[in-house]
N, C-alpha and C positions, 0 to 999 in steps of 0.2 A: 497470547495476544489476540485481541479482537480485531476485526476489520476497522471499526470505529477508532480503535486506538492507533492502528498503523495509518490511516488516514490523518489523524490530528498530527500524529508525528512528521508524516509527509509535508502537511502544511507548514509545520514550525520550520523544517528544513528549508522548505522553499522561500519563507518569509525571511530566514536568516541570510539566504543567499541574494535574494532580491534587494535587501536593504544594506547590503555590504556590511553586516554584522559578523560574518564569518571570515576569519584571517586565512591567508592563503595556505598556511600550514593545516588547517583543519577542513579546507574545501574538499580534497580527495575522500576523506574519511566520512564526510556528510553525503557526497554524493554516492558512495558505495553503499552507505546505509539506506539512501533514497531508493537505490536499486534493489535492495533486497525487500524493502517494504514494498515496492511495485510488485515485485513477483509473489509476495505474499499475498498481496491484495488479489492479483490475478488469479492465484490458485483459489482463493476463498470463492470468488465469483465463479469460476468454473465449477467447483464442487456445489454450490449452491443451485446453478443452472441444472446440473445432473440430477440432484435431488428433487427439484420441481419438476423436471421432465418426468421422473419416475414416479410422483404423484399423479401427474395427469394420465399417465399411462396405465396406471393402478385402476384409475376410475373408469376407463374406458371399457 
């Protein structure tokens, strides 16, 4: 999964929750998935930041 795909899925989950299209039986499942996607995105951002810092350090 890419960062962009994760964000798009998160956007869809939030739209579903905000427009009341998610029934109560699916709410916990969707929110759990949203939490997983958020953690995935955070990790991607941390890894990218580390890579960028490495590039700048290599150039010094």
